N, C-alpha and C positions, 0 to 999 in steps of 0.2 A: 210527685216522682222525683227521686234523687238522681242526681248525676254523679254523686261521689263513687269512685271507682270501687267495685268488689276486689276483695283479695284472694277469693277461692281459687285453686289450682286447676280446674278445669278448662276447657277451651271456651272462647267466647265468641259470639257471632253478631254480625248487624242483621236483624231481622226486619221483616215487613209482614204485617198482618193486615188482611183484607177484612172488608166489612162482614163477610162471612164467617169469620173467625178462621180462615186457612191462612197459613203462614208459610213463609219460604226463608231459608238462610241465604241472606244475598251474599255476605262477604266473610271470610275468615277460613279457619280458624285463627283466633288471636290467642297468644299467651297470656295477656294480660287483658282486663276489662278496660282499662283507660286507653289502649290501641283501640279496641272495638269502638268505644265512644267516639274516638277521634276520627274514625271514618263514617260515621252516622250519615252526615250531610253528603259526604261525597257519593256513597252509594245510593241514597235515596234520589239525589240528583240525577245520576245513570238510571235508575229505575224509571224516573219519570219521562226521561228523554225515550225510553224505549216503549213505555207504555202510558198513555194519556189517563186511564183509570187510576194509575199509581199515585197520581195527585191525591187521592181519597184514602190511600192505606196509612195505617199508623207504623212508623219506623221507631227501632230502639236496638237495644242489644239483648241477647240472652246468652246464658250458661247451659252448655250441654253437658250433663252428668252421666256420662257413659264414655264409650271407647271410641266414638264417632267423632272422626278428626277430617272429615273430607271436606274438600275447598267448597265455599258459596258458590252460588249460582253465577255471579258476575265473575269471580276469579276463573271457574272453570270456563267462561267463554272468552276469557282474555280482556275483559272490560275493566278489570281491577287487577293491580299486580297480587300474586299470591302472598298472603300474610306468613303463612308457613307451609312452604311447599309441599303437598301430599298428593301421590299418584292418584287419578280418579278414574282409571279406566276398567274398574271392577263391575260387571254387569249387574251384580247383585245391588250395588250401590246406585246405579241407574235406574233399577226396577223399584227400589224402596230407599229414596234419598234421606228419611228420616226414620231410621229403625228402632230409636228408642220409645 
């Protein structure tokens, strides 16, 4: 796996993937892949403090190829500062946080 930053223009997130394949967008969106990469350790450390099972999750980054730009879970909970502040009060987003 390469840690060379991607240069595509879509938003990037720090992500966590569980052993069952389920995933979550922990932090973001970031305008650059390099910024998301820089927060992987911080976001994973916070996740592990909140959930003992998070030790077993795989952490990395992902690029979202659609108009989705909602804050990551840790950003919404105020546990990480917003990378790019976005309102997250939309009930549709709460019901389906991964629409793409």
